[in-house]
C-alpha positions in Angstrom: 0.0 0.0 0.0 2.8 2.4 0.9 4.6 1.5 -2.3 1.6 2.4 -4.4 1.2 5.7 -2.5 4.9 6.5 -3.2 4.5 5.8 -6.9 1.4 8.0 -7.1 3.3 10.8 -5.2 6.3 10.5 -7.6 3.9 10.5 -10.6 2.3 13.7 -9.4 5.6 15.4 -8.6 7.0 14.4 -12.0 4.1 15.9 -13.8 4.6 19.2 -12.1 8.0 19.4 -14.0 9.9 20.5 -10.9 11.7 17.2 -10.1 13.7 15.6 -12.8 14.8 12.0 -12.1 17.9 10.4 -13.7 15.6 8.3 -16.0 13.9 11.4 -17.3 17.2 13.1 -18.0 18.7 10.1 -19.6 15.6 9.7 -21.8 16.1 13.3 -23.1 19.8 12.6 -23.7 19.0 9.4 -25.6 16.7 11.3 -28.0 19.3 13.9 -28.8 22.4 11.7 -29.0 23.3 8.8 -31.2 22.5 5.3 -29.9 25.5 4.5 -27.7 25.7 1.4 -25.5 24.2 2.1 -22.1 27.5 2.0 -20.2 29.0 4.6 -22.6 25.9 6.8 -22.4 26.2 6.9 -18.6 29.9 7.7 -18.8 29.2 10.6 -21.2 26.5 11.8 -18.8 28.8 11.7 -15.9 31.6 13.4 -17.8 29.2 16.2 -19.0 28.2 17.0 -15.4 31.8 16.8 -14.0 33.7 18.7 -16.7 32.9 22.2 -15.4 34.3 21.7 -11.8 37.3 20.0 -13.3 37.8 22.8 -15.7 37.6 25.5 -13.0 40.1 23.5 -10.8 42.5 23.2 -13.7 42.1 26.9 -14.6 43.0 27.9 -11.0 45.9 25.4 -11.0 47.2 26.8 -14.3 47.1 30.4 -12.9 49.3 29.4 -10.0 51.5 26.7 -11.4 51.9 27.3 -15.1 53.6 24.5 -17.0 53.2 23.3 -20.6 51.3 20.2 -19.5 48.8 22.4 -17.6 48.2 24.6 -20.6 47.7 21.6 -22.9 45.3 19.9 -20.4 43.4 23.2 -19.9 43.0 23.5 -23.7 41.7 20.0 -24.0 39.2 20.5 -21.1 38.0 23.8 -22.7 37.5 22.0 -26.0 35.5 19.2 -24.4 33.4 21.7 -22.5 32.6 23.7 -25.7 31.8 20.4 -27.5 29.3 19.5 -24.7 27.9 23.0 -24.6 27.3 23.1 -28.4 25.9 19.5 -28.3 28.6 18.1 -30.6 29.0 15.2 -28.2 
């Protein structure tokens, strides 16, 4: 009985478009991307969410400790971030 109540509550909350579950987000991603294997789709989703904090950390690290490797890594991270932002990946 409690299980049915929770399902009904989640259904009502999901229809209000305030709460987005992982399954709803992954469904939108699956429509806009090519059909990748499920494990690769999850890896891309995790990378898309984690790239901005990693990019900010690398930018701060590059400002204080500038090396050639840091600049190359920062360029690669900026390229990946732009690719995700423009929906190339």
